[in-house]
N, C-alpha and C positions, 0 to 999 in steps of 0.2 A: 296661768301658764298652761300651755298645751301638754297633754299627757299622751304618749304614744305607746301602745302595747302591741306586741305580737305574741299571741298566747295559744298554747295547746288547750282548746276549750274544754276538753273532758277532764282536765286536771286542776282547774283553777276555781277557787271560791274567794271572792272579794266581798267583804261584809259591807262596803260602802254602798249606799243606795244608788249613787250615780253610776256604779259599775255593775249593778245587778243586771242591767240592760245588756251587758256584753254576753252573759250566759244565754240570753234569749235570742242572740243574733244568729248563731251558727250551729251547724250540725256537729256531732261529736268527732267527726273525722276532718273538719275544716280548719284551716288557719286563715287569719285575716289581719290586716293592719287597721287599727282603730285609733283615731285622733280625736281628742275632746277639746272643746273650747278654743279652737283656733280663731283668731281675730281676722275677719275678712274685709273689714272696713270700719270707718268711723263716720258718724253722721250726727249733727246737732249735739255734739259733746258726748255721745254714747258709743261704746265699742260694740260692734256687731260681731257675734260669735257663731261658729258652726261646729258640728261634729261631722266626722267623715269616716267611711269604712271602704277599704279596697280589698277585693277578693284575692286569695292566693292564686298564683299563676302568672302567666305572661300576658301583659297588656298590649296595647292600651284597651281599657275597659269602657264600655258605655257607662255614662254617669247620670244618676237621677238627683236633681236638686229638690229636696222635699221641704214643703212650706206648711207649717202647722196651722190649725184653726184656733178658735177661741174668741170669736166675735170681735176681732180687731183690738180687744182690750186685755187679753190674757192669753195663756198658752205657752208651751215651751217646746223646743226642738226635740226633746227626748220623751214626750208624753203622748200627745194625741196621735202622732203618726207612727208610734212604735211598732204596731203590727205589720208594717210594711218592710221593716228592716231585714228580717231573716229571709223572706222569700226572694227579695232582690239579690242579696248576697249569694244565695244558693244558685240563682240563675246566672251568676257571673256579672252582675251589675255592681259598680261602685255607687255609693250614695253619699250625699252631702245634705245634712239636715240643718236648717238655719233658724236662728232667732232674728227678729226684726223689730223696729220701733213700734210701740203700741199706743193706742188712743187711751185716754183723751189728750195726753200730753202732745202726741204727734198725730197730726191729721193727714188725710189724703193730700198729696200722693206719696208721702214719706215712705211707707212700707213697699209701695210699688217700686220706688227707686232702690230700696234695699235689695229686693229680689234681683233687680238688674245689676246691682253691684256684685251680688253673689255669682251671677253668670259670668261677669268679667273676671272675677277671682278664679273661678274654675278654669276658664280658658287660659288665664295667665299662668296657672300652676299645673297645667295638664301634664307636662313632661315629668314634673316632680312626683306626682302621684299616679302616673300611668293612666290618666284620664284620656279618653278619645274626645277631643274638643269638637269633633263633627257629629258626635252622637250624644247630645245632651238632651235630657227630658226634664220637664218640670212636673212635679206632682204636688198637689195641694188639696187640703180638705177644709170645707166650710169657708171661713175667711181666707184661708190659704188657697182654697179652690178658686175664689174670686181673684186673688192676686196672680196666680199662675195663668188664669184665663186672660186677665188684662195684659200681662206682659207678653203672653204668647200671641194675642191678637194684635197688639201694637207692633210686634215683630220688627223692632228698630235696630239698625246698625249692628254694633258689636254685641247686642243682647239677644240675637236670634238664637233659637233653639230648634231641635229636630222633632220634638214631640211634646204634647201637653196632656196631662191627665188631671181632670178636675173632679173631685168628689163634692157634690152638692154645693157648689159655689154660686153666689148670686151673679147674674149676668146682665139683666136688664133692670137697672136701678129705678128707672121711672115707673115701670110696671109694678115693681115691689113697693115703691113709695105710694103710688095710687091705690094699691091694694090695702094699704094701712090707712087710707083716707087722710094722708098727710101726717100721720102720727106713728112713724116707725119706732123701732126699739131705740133705747138710749144709746146703745153701742153704735147703731147706724148713724144716729144724729151726731154723736161725738166724733166718729171717724170722718164722715163726709162733711161735717161742719154745716149741717142744715137744720133748721128748726121750724120753718113754716113754708107754706106753698107759695113761692114767688117765682117770677120769671128767672131770676138769678139762680134759684134752687134747681129749677128744671134744667137750665143750661149746664149747671155743674154736674148734675146726675147723668145727663146724657153724655157729657164729656168723659165721665168716669166709668161708663158702662162698657164692658167687653164687646157687646153686640154692635156698638158704634163703629168698631174698628174691623169687623169681619169683612174680608175681601178675598178674592182668589189669591193663591200663592202662599197662604199661611201653612204652618206645619200641621201634621195630622193631630186631631183631638180625640181623646177618649173621655166620655162623660159618664159618671156613675151617680145614681140618685135613687133613694128610697121613695116609693110612691106614697108613703104615709108620713113623710117628713113635714112636721108642723112648724119647724123653725125657719128653714129655707124652703119655700114651696117647690114641689117637684116641677112645676111649670117653668121655673127659672132655667133648668137644664133643657127642657123641651124647646123653649124659645131659642136658646143658644144653638142647639142642634139644628133647628130649622134654618137659622141664618147660615150656619156652616155648610149645610147641604146646598142651599140656594147659591152660595158662592163657589161651589165646586171644591170645597176643602175636604180632603179625606177625613172622615169622622165616623165614630161608632158611639152608640149610646146603650149602656147597660142599665136596665131597670131592676132594682132589688125589690121584689114583691114583698110587701109588708114591712119594708125597711123604714126605720125612723132615722133620726139625725144622729150620726156618729158611727164610725166603722167598727168600734168595739162591740156595739150591739149587733151588728151584722154577723160578726164572728159567732156570737152565741146562737144566732139563728141557723148556723151551719152553712152560711153562704160561702161560696168558693170565689169571692170577688178577687182575692189576692192572686189566685191562680190565673184568673182571666186577665188581670192587669199585666202580670208578668208575661203571659203569652202574647198579649197585644204589643208590649214593648219589644219583645224578641222579634216579632214580625216587623215592627216599624223601624227598629234600630238594628238591622242584621249586621253581623260581622262581615267585613269586606272579604269577599271570596277572591283570593288572589294567591298565587303560588309565589312564595318568597324567592327572590333572586339571591344567589350567593353574594353578588355584589350589586352595587347600584346600577340600574339600567341606564343606557344611553338614551338621549332624547333628540329626535330630529323633527323639526317643523318645516314643512314645505308649503310655500304660499305662491299661488299663481296671481297674476295681475290682470284684472278686468276679465276674468274667466266666468262665463255665465253658467246658470243652473243647468242648462240643457246642452252643454258642450261635450262632456265626457261620455264615452260609450256606456259606462256603468250607470249613467243617469239618463240613458235613452238618447244621447247626442250622436252627432254624425262623425266625430273624430275617433280614430283608433287609438286607444290608450291602454294597452295591455298591462303596463307596469302599474299605473294607478288603479286600474280595475283589479289587479292582483292584490293590492293593499286592501281594497274593499272586501275581496273574497276571504282574505285572511283576518279580517277584523270586522269593524262596524261601519256601516254607511248610513249617515243621517239623511232623512228626507226633508227635515225642516231645520236646516242649519243656516246660521246667519252671520254675515260679516259684522264688523264693529261699526261700520258706517257705509254710506252709499258711495263714498269716494275714498281714495287710497290713504292719505296721511292720517286722518283720524282713525281709520280702521286699524292701521298698524299700531297706533298708540294704544288702542284698546286691547289688541292682541298681547302686547308686551306687558301691560300693567294689570289686566283684569278689571280695569276701571273705565267708565264712560270717558271718552277722549277729552271732553271739556275739562274734567277734573285734572287731566294730565297736561293741560295747557294747549291742546291742539283743537282748534275750533273748526278748521276746514282744511282743504287742500293747501299745502304750504308752497308759496313762491319764495324760494330760499333767498333770492336777491332783494325782495322788497318787504317780506313779512318778518317781523321780529319773532313771531311765535315759533316754537319748536317743542319737542318733547322735553318737559321740565327735568332738569338733572336731579331734582329731589325725588322724582318718582322711582319706586322700586320695581324694577323690571324682572321678568322671568329669568333673564340671564344673570342678574344679580342674585336672585334667590338660589339658583343652581350653583353659581360660583361659590357662594357662601357654604353650600352643602358639599363642596369638594369637586366640582365639575370643571373641566376645561371647556371654554366657551368660544364660539366663533360665529360670525355673521358673514354671509355671502349673498351678493345680489343687490337689488334695489333697496335703498334705505328710506329716503323721503320723509324724514322726521327732523330735518334741520342739520346743516353743516356749517362750520365757520366760513365767513366771507371776509372780504377785505375791510368791510366796515362794521361787521357784527360778529361778536364772539358767541358761538353756539357750541353745545356739546357734540361730540362725535360718538360713534358706537362704543369706543373705548370708555367713555364716561358713563355708559349705560350697562356695563358689565361684561363686555366682550373682550376676551384676551386678544383676539385677532379679528381683522375684518377686511373684506375685499368688496367694495360697494361703489355704486353710483349715487350721486345726490338725489337724482330723480330718475328719468327714463334713460335707457341706453341710446346714445347718439352716435352717428346720425340715424341709426336704426339698430335692430337686433344683430345685424350683420356688421362685422368688423367695428365694434364700438370703440370710441376714443376717450371716454370719460370715466373709466374706472379709477378708483383710488384704493391703494393697499396700505392700511395702517397709517393713513395721513399723507402718503406720497402718491402723486399722480403717476399712473402707469403708462399712459400714452396709447396709441392705436394698437389694437389687438386683432388678430386674424381668427375669424371663426364666428360662431353665433353665441349670443349672450348666455342662453341656458346651458350650452355645452361648456363655455368658458367658466361659468360659475361652478359647475360640477367638477371641472378640471381642478379648480382651485381648492374646492372642498376635499377632493381625493388627495391632493398634494398635502393638505394640512393634516389629514388623517394619517398619512404615511410618514410625514417628516417634521411637522411643526408642533403637534399637540403633545401634551404630557402623557406618555404612554401608560402611566400608572393611575390615571384618573378616568372616570367615566366622562363622556363628552356630551355637550349640547351643541348641535348644528342648527343654525337658524338660516334657512335658504329661502330667499324671496326672489323668485324669478321675475323677469321683466315681461315675459310673454303671457298672454297675447296682446298686451298694451301696444298702442301705436307709438312711434313709427315701426311698422312691421318688417320682418326679414326672416326668411327661411330658405333652406336649400331648394333648388328648382325641382329636384326629383320628388320631394315631398309635396310641393305645391301641385305638381302634376297628378299626384294621387287623388287630389280633391277637385280636379277639373282644369287645372292650369291657371295661369295668371289672369286669363280673361274671364274666369268664372268668379262671380261675386262670392266672397267669403273663403276662396281657396287658400289664399296666403294666410289669412287668419287661422284657418284650421291647421295649416302646415306648421305654424308656430307652436300650436298646442301639441301636435304630434312630435315635433322636435323636442319639446320639453319632456314629454313622456319618455322619449329615448334617453334623454339625459338622466332622468330619474332612474331608469333601468340600470344605467351604468353605476349610479351611486349605490343602488341596492346590491348589485353584484360585488362592489367593493366591501360593503358591510358583511357579505358572506365570506369573503376572503380573509377578513380580519376576525372572523368568528363572532360577529356581533348581531346577526339578524334576529335571533330569538331573545336577545337581551337588549333590544332597542325599541322604544316606544316611538312610533312614527305617526305624525299628524299631518293631514293634507287638507288644504282649503283654498279659497280665493279671497282677495281683499274686498271685493264688491262684485256686483252684477256686471254683465256685459253691456257695452255700449250698443251692441247690435241687438235690435229687438227680436231678431229671429233666433237668438241663442239664449233666451230666457224662458223657453217653453211657452206654456199658457199663462205665465205670470204677467201681471200688469207692470208697466214701467220698465226702466232700464237704469244703468249706472247714473248716479247723480240724483236719483229720486228715491224717496222713502217708501215707494210702493214695493211689493214683494220682488219684482224683477230687478230692483236696484240693490236689495240687501240679502235675498235668499241665495245661497251659494252651496256648492258641494262641501261636504264635511266628512272626512274619513279618519278613523283611528285604527291603528294596527299594533298589536303587541302579542304575538303568538304565545299561547300558554298562560297568559295572564289576564286577558280580557276576552270577551265573547268573540266568536269567529263567524264569518259568513252571515252576519245579522243585519237586517234593515231596521233601523230604529226611527220611530216617529216622534219621540220626545223632542220638543223644541230646544235647541241649543245654539251656541255660537262662539265666535272668537273671544268674546268677553269671558268665556268659561275656561279658557286654556290655562291660565296661570293657576287658579284654584284647583283645577282638575289634575294638572301635573303634580302639584303639591300633594293632593290627596292620594294619587296612585303611588307616589314615591315616599309617602309618609313624611313629608317635610312640612314644617309649620309655615303657613302662608303669612304674608305681611300683615301687620295688625291694623293697617289703614282700612277704610271702607272699600270693600270689593263689590263691584256691581255684578260680577260673574258668580257662578255657582259651581261647586265641585260635582262633576259628572261621574265620579267613581262608581256610585251605585248603579247608574245606568250602564256603564261600560262593563261592569262585572256581573251583570245579569239580574240586578234588582231594581229595575226602573220604577216599580211601584212604590219604593221607599224614598225615591228622589223628591226633594222639596226645593223649589226655587224661592229664595227669600224675597225677591222682588221681580216684577215682570221685566222682560227684555225691552230695551228703550233705545230709540235712535233720535238724533237731532242733527239736522243739516240745514243751515241757512241757505237761502236761494233755492231750496227744494220746495215744491208744493205737492204734497203736504210737507211742512217743515219738521213735524214730529210724528213719530209712530211708536206704538207700544204693543207688544204681544203678551197676552196673559192667557195661558192655556190655548184653546182654539180660537180665541178672540183677538182681533186687531183693532186698535183705535188710532185714528189719524186726525191731524188738525192742521189748519193754516195759521200763519202769524196774524196777530191783530195790530201789527206795527209795520212801519216801513223802514228800510235800511237806507243808509246814505247812497248817493247817486252813483258812485263808482261801482263797477260790475264785477270786479274780482275781489276776493276776500281782502279786507283791510281791517286792521285792529280797531279802526274807528267804529266798526260795527258792534264791537263787544258790549258797550253799555246798553245798547238797544236790545241785543240778544239776551243779556242777563236779566234785564228788567221787563222784557216784553211778555205778552200773554198770547193766547190762542183763541181761535174761533172756527166755525164751520167744521165741527167734529163729524167724522164718519166712522161707522162701525161695520166690521165684516167678520163673518164666521169662516175662518180659513180652512176648517175641516170640510165644509160643504161648498165653499166658494173661494178656492185658492187664487182665482183670477181677479178677485175683488171687484166683481161686477155689480153686486147687490148691496147697497148701503142699507143697513138695518137700523140706523140711528133713530129714525122716526118710529119704528115699530117697537124698539126696546129702549125707551128713554131712561129707565131705572138702571139698566146695565151701563148705559153711556155715562150717567152721572157717577156711578160707582167707579168705573174705570177712569173717568176724568179726574176724580179725586186722587186716585193713585198716580196718574200721570203728572199731575201738578205737584204732588208731594215729591216724586222722584226728580222732577225738573227743578224744584226749589233747592233740593239737596245738591244737585249737580252744579247749578249756577252759583250756589254759595261757595263752592270749591274752586270756581273758575278764576282765571287770572286776567287782568285788564291789559297787560303788555304795554302800558304807557301809550295808549292809543293816539294815533295821528288823527286829529280832529278835522284836518283839511285834506281829505283824500284826493289824489290826483285823478282827474277825469281822463277817460281814454281819448287818445287821438283817433280820428276817423278819416279814412281815405276811400272815397267812392270812385272807382274806375269803371268807365263804360266804353267798351270798344264800339266802333262804328261799322255796322253791317257784318257782324261775326256770328254765324249760326252755331247752334248747339254742337254740330258735328265737327267744328273746327278746333275743339279743345281735346287734347290727348286724354286727359283724365276722364272724359265722358264716355270713352269707348275706344274701339279700334279705329283711330283716325289717321289720315295720311299727313296731318300737319304736325309740325314740331313746336310744342309749347312746354318746354321743361320748367320754366318759372311758374307758370300756372299750375302745372302738375304738382310741383312742390308745395304750393299753397294748398292744393286739394289734399295732398298726402298728410298735411299737418293741420288741416282745418275741416271745414264742412263743404261738401259739394252737393248741390241740389239738382234734382232731376226734373222738377216741374215748376220752373220759373217762366212766367209769360209776360212778354212785352206787348206793345202795339205793333202793327205790321210795318210801320214807317217811323222815321227818325223824329220829326217834330211832335207827332202825337205821343210817342214814348217819352220824350223829354218833358213835355208838359205834365203828363201823368206822374212821372217819377218825381219831379220837383215839387208838385203840389199835393200829392196823395189823393187826388180827386179823379174820378173817371172822366174820360173825354166827353161823355155825353153831357156832363154838367158844366164844363168850362172851356171846351176846345173852340177856338175862333176860326183860325185859318192856318194854312201851311206857313211855317217860318215866323209865327207870331205866338206870343204868350200874353195873356191878359196883364196889362201893366199894374193892375191892382191886386194881382194874385199874391198870396202868402206862400213862400217857398221854404224848403228846408234850410236854405241859406240864412234867411232872416231868423228862423227859430233857433238855429245853432248859434248865431251871433248873440241873440238875447240870452242864451244859456252860458255865455262867457267864453265862447270859442273865437279864436282868430280864424277867419274864413277866406277861402280863395276858390276861384274856378279857373281852369286852364284847359284849352283845347278848342273844340268846335262849339259855337254858340247857336246860331241859326234860330233865334227866338225873338228877333227884333233888331233895330239898327240904332237905338238910342243908348249910348254908353251910360247915361245917368240911371237907366233901369237897373244896372248891375248893383248899385248901392241900395236901391229900393228892394232888390231881391236878396239883400243881406250879405253881399260879398265885399270884403274889405279890399281884396286884391283880385286882379284878373289878368290873364294872358290868353287872348281869344282870336281865333280865326273866324271869318265870316260874321264880323260885327258890323262895321261900316263898309268894309271892303271884302271882296272875294279874291279871285285869282288862285294861283297855285298854292296848295297846302303842303306839297311834298318837296320835290327837288326845285331849287331856285324859288324858295318861298316868296310869295307875294307880300303878305303882311300879317303880322301878329300885333294886336293892339294891347297895350298894357295900361293899367289904371294910372300909371305915372304920366301918361301922355306919350310915352315912347312908343315907337313903331319899329318892329323887327322885320327884316327881310333878308333874302339870300340864305343859302345853306339848305339844310334838310329840316323842314318844319317840325316833324315829331321830336327831333333832338332838342330843338329850342324849347318846345313846350315841356318836355321832360326835365330839362335843366331848370326851368322856372319852378316846377313842382318841387324839385329837390332843394332849390334855394329857399323856397317858402318854408319847407320843413326845417331847414337849418336855422333860419331866422326866428322861428317860433318854437324851437325845441324845448324851451323852458315853460311853455304854457300849453294848454290844450288847443289843438287846431283841427279844423275840418277842411279838407281839400276835395272838391268835386272835380274830377279829371275825366271829362268826356273826350276821349282820344280822337285823333284824326284818322288813325289806321283802323282797319284796312279798306276803307271806302274807296270806290272807283274815283279817279282813273287808276288802273293797275300798273304802277311804275316800279322800276327797280329801286331797291333800298341801298343805303351805303354798304350793306353786307352782301348784296347780290353778286354772284360770280360773273354775270354777263349783263350787258346793258340792253341787249336786243332779244331777250327771252319772250316767249308768248305770254298772253294774259294770265293763264293759269299758273305758270311758273312764277310770275311776278306776284300773284296773289299769295302763293305759298310763302314767298320771301317776306311779303308784308305782314302776314300772320306771325312769322318767326320774329320779325323786328318788333312788332307790337308786344309779343311775349318778352322780348329782351327789355323793352321799356318798363314793363311791370317788374321784372327782376331787378332792374336798377333802382327802382323806388324801394323795394323790399330790402335790398342790400344797404341802401343809404340809411334806412331806419335802423338796421342792425348796427351799422357803424356808429351811429349816434346814441346807441343804447336805448332806443325808443321802441324796438320791435315788439316786445312783450305786451306793452299796453297800447298798441295801435291796432285798431280794427280795419282790415283791408276788405272791401267788398268789390268783387269784380263781376261785371255782367256785360251785356251788349244791348244796343237799342232795338235791334230787330234781326231777322234772319239774314243769311248770306245773299249777295247779289244774284239775281236770277240767271246771269250768264255763266255762273260758276257751278259746275257739277263736281261733287266730291264723293269719295268712297268712304263709307262709314259703316262699321260692323258688317263688312262683307257685301254691302249694297251700294248702288249708285244713288246719290241723293242730290237733286237739283235745288239750288238756292231758291228761297221763297219770299224774299223781301217784297213787301207790298201785298202779300197774300194773307188770308185769314187762317191758313192751315198751320200745322206745327212747324213747317219749314219756314214760315214767316214770323211766328210769334213765340216759339219755344226757344229760349236763349240760355246760354251758359250762365251759371251763377255759382260763385265760390266765396265763402266767408272764411277769413283767417284772422285769429285773435289769440295768440299764444297764452295770454294770461287767463283767458276764459274758455276758449274752445281748445281743450287740452288733448283731445283725441280725434283722429280722423274719423269721419263718418259720412254717410250718404243720406241726405234728407229726401224723403219721398213725399213730403208735405207740399201742398199747393202754395205758390207765392205769385203775386202779380205786382206790377210796378207801383201801384198806389200804396203798397205795403212798406216801401222804403222810408217814406217820411215819418210815419209813427214809430218805426223801428229806430231810426236815428234819434228821435226824441227820447225814447226809452233808454237808449245807450248813453246819451249825453245828459240825461236828467232835465231835458227841456220840457217846458209846459206848453201844451196845445191850447191856443185861445179857445175860450168857451164857445164863441160864435163860429169857429171854423169847423164846418161839417165835412169831414173827409170820408172817403170810401175805403181807405186802407186799413189793414189789420196788422199790428206789430208782430213780427216773427222773432223778436228778441228772445222769448222763452226757448225757442228752438236752438239759438246760439248758446244759451247758458244752461242747457240741459235741464230746463225747468218744465214742470207740467203746465200746460196751457190748453187752449182750445184752438188748434189750427183751423184755418178756413176750410170749408168743405166744397166751395165752388170758386171759380174764377170767372170774371165777366170782362168782355171786350166789346166796345162800341167804336167803330172806325169809319171815319169819313175823311178823305185826304185833305180837303180844304173846307169842310163844313157845309159844302153845298151839294156834294155828291150824295146820292141815297146811301144812308148809313148801312153798314153791315154790322151784325151784332150776334154774339153767341154767349152761352154760359157752358161751363164744362167742369168735370172733375178729372181725376187722373186717367180715366178710361173713356168716358162718354162725353159727347159734345152735342148741344142742341142750339140750332140757329133760330133767330126770330121768325124766319119763314117756315119753321116746322121741321126742317131737315135734321135728322138725328143720326149720329154716327158712333160706331164702336171703334175707337182709335187703336185699340190693341190689335184688331184684326184688319183695320182699314185706315192706316195712318194718312193716306193721301186723299181720303174722303171721296172715294169713287162710288160707293154703294150705300145710300141712306138705308137705315133700318126700317122695316115695315112695322109700324106701331102695333098692329093687331097680332103680330106673331111673337111679341116679346113676353118674357116671364114676368111674374109679379115683382121680382127683385129688380129687374131692369126698369120696369115702369115706375118703381119707387124712385129710382135715380132720375128718370124723366121728369117726374113731378117736382123733385128738388130743383132741377135745372130750370124748369118752367117758373117756379117761384122766384128764382133769381132774376130771370128776365122780366117778370112782372114787377119786380121791385124798381126796375129802371124804366118802366114803360112810359112814364110821364116825367122823367127826370130832367129833360132838356129845358133849361130856363126860358121863360117867355121872350126875353130880349134876344137870346141867341136863336130861337125859332124865327123871330122876326128878321134877324140879320140873315139867316139862312135863306128865307124867302126872297129877301132883297137881292142876295147874290144870284139866286136862280133866275130872277127877273132881269138881271143885269144892272141892278141899282147899286147905290153906294151904302 
């Protein structure tokens, strides 16, 4: 039975030996609570008992768990360690001294498990005995020193502690075993169960050695050892200390000169070891410096969406953000703060739970309509923790963690601890301006007038004034939509950043608008008297999609490089945490839940938390902060797929497995994710190389192996907690529609710049997809179509105008082999044999200029169908478009590929059905034709939406070459003459837009190089089609660009052009700025887009000449590429032969 005494120690004498110890514990003026023989657990039929003592005064107190020595076979909780009791109590520490199972009856790891059981007991009874569960130290001597070192080095789960003190404990058992020539003491043999030197013995001793587990991130260690110890050699502590130092673990080593084995002998020597231990513990486990609030503080979390590390003014960015900057000035701004993931849904799950998102059920970006996954209702969120502590809770803004649908029951914010909520399932639609998709406590709100960030703050202010329980502290969780696409901001703010024509101006304006909304919220907090009693946290859910807004960091949103996960992080709580401080300690959204619990003195959930309590960092004691495990990120379809940060070091790796062929997240991926491994590890020192330019893995293989071991341990723990979500093992392949206009130059699409043409449908696709600025076709239609369909440069396979090699392998045949229904509709011009269409892989066709020509527009001459039917009369483009939509309808339940080479807007320039007059000039008709072409694209997109196919359909839009030479257009303030047939940009630079809502989730502008040979391998990647081994293509897939994956975009584009194969070929290679012709002409297109003034080679810098060399290499690669049979045919053509 436990005996509890609260005694005036200067007046008590107990004659029982077990209580003489009480008199030794405390000074004559002290009072303490002492408890004897409490049972802290049961193991192998034995009761495990402890004694404890708690100082007089107000807790919670740091607590030391003391583990006695005795060679693993003897000893007691009240004998060997007794000299430590009084100094600890005097210094304000509670202590718990434990007994544990002894050898030879109980062998390793029994007593290790007992120490871990004691740690769990202390944490579970923290409130009962005024223990501070975050300030637990282990102290052990001799065998106990070994036990505390082993538990402290293992540092597992709920048995983590804040400090370890080891008196002369063995640490490297193999060294100890070898030193005894395989004949250690009987107690060593009895405890570790070894008797002779065998491989099994060595394996067991290595596994049982504390040094085996030393790695970065362990709690601080203090080692004490006498240099004349004959029982446990002094070198055992030296070895452990060296391992700790090498791993960067905070550690100190005190040598007791002349000290032998046993602390009682040290006392007789006059050693002040106890004073040193207490001083070290007080330094390592400092009391949290915080001014007590009269009432519980309010908590406000502010989260931006897709805001980059270098957006805010206080982070050196271009956007004026005085409100957010003010929070940083009044609090702490972290330089190395991290999102929970590189995309939104998983990052938000991590923020709310303090757990890696896979544990919480969220593997990736959630498509609420198709994904079963969501934030698991069983997860304990920050809102639930605070609600249980008496808080009123509310969520405002984007949610994106799952909402109920007509076919799937999912939890709402109400199920995750929020009393009230006003949210969108995902993004604000149709943009931040006048959104239509907000839901208030489960009820749709309808269209609202204003901007999302302001509407969210309006709602929060209304809740503060009218809805919340006024007698409770509150938790506001405000997740803004800005600056995520689709964008919207007031014109007057856009003008501040250069106006709508300036790249990035609208993006910046959305951030500015958000800052103004935050300013209104902060003003409201002042009016209700809450500013100094409110903890405010600001961050972003992931990095920016814009590469120019991540600073010098590598990567962007969707990638586990620093640019995808490092974000602003600001904490403000005036009077309670540090002010105007720039903090370099790595931290992240994963730390929010444990940190809020720590600052508010609320017990965190008892589940495994991946985050750490930052209270010590925030209250001015960063040196005492210990992270129990490194920061960790996992995001499938990102390369690298995993990243881990430990101190200054970052380790990244790629998957060694392949995912199913669909390209948006599907639960079918989960078994592969949970069971897969990693390869191609890369190591970076982020302190010296934040841009991750210098991979040090080859130079530091030991560090890689050590960190790799940690990464795999964390990964295994996370995957073990993951949920399978009843995976769909037959994921739906995406539909693909490739639309190619005829003779439409880059300047004819409004999204590309200041254009005089109306293309609203294409502009919408660009606003919600990807628009590329450097896509290059051939100068003329047939060469472009051959290159597009085969993935091969014209130099290798071009025969003649209007012809394609009948033996060619096309993307049609590859898509058909991949299980797609296939169709081609529009202009053909590649031969006159209908049978070729089946050979080229098209199940269905509706073509002009197959066997017959004639009018393609008004009073259509003929469209030939695969059914044998021939269509005539009416307006040709309408009939082609109707065929495309009918094909989609008929194949809506299976994956389909439709190649749609449009008839428009090729000459002749005729009025369209929408033209206001029938006798307009050529230019006016061309404008109308461009508008009608755009209308056709819009009809296809709308039809997909109507059928519910839009999300999983990839639409690619481009043109076969530049605008007709008779058309002069005004573009970006300049007159631009059409360049069809020419090798200049006017003839070969074409519009290119990719739109795929399920995968391309944010509007972006791609500046990477793309040429027409790239389409075939890209379509194969998207569809999961296999390229034949003997098919030698020139194209390079740009699929990684569409799916925000790391890849290696092409560095040059090549063009070989001969109209009919007999003309002398023209040929060039280029990058984004420079172009080199086969004849040696070299141009700077940035300053000479019309190619009027070739550069003088001798006058160029080394950098320019390096580009010249690169382009020359590309030309050299194709120097002998023309096949012999085509060279012979070319010669025959030139001679007039057949």
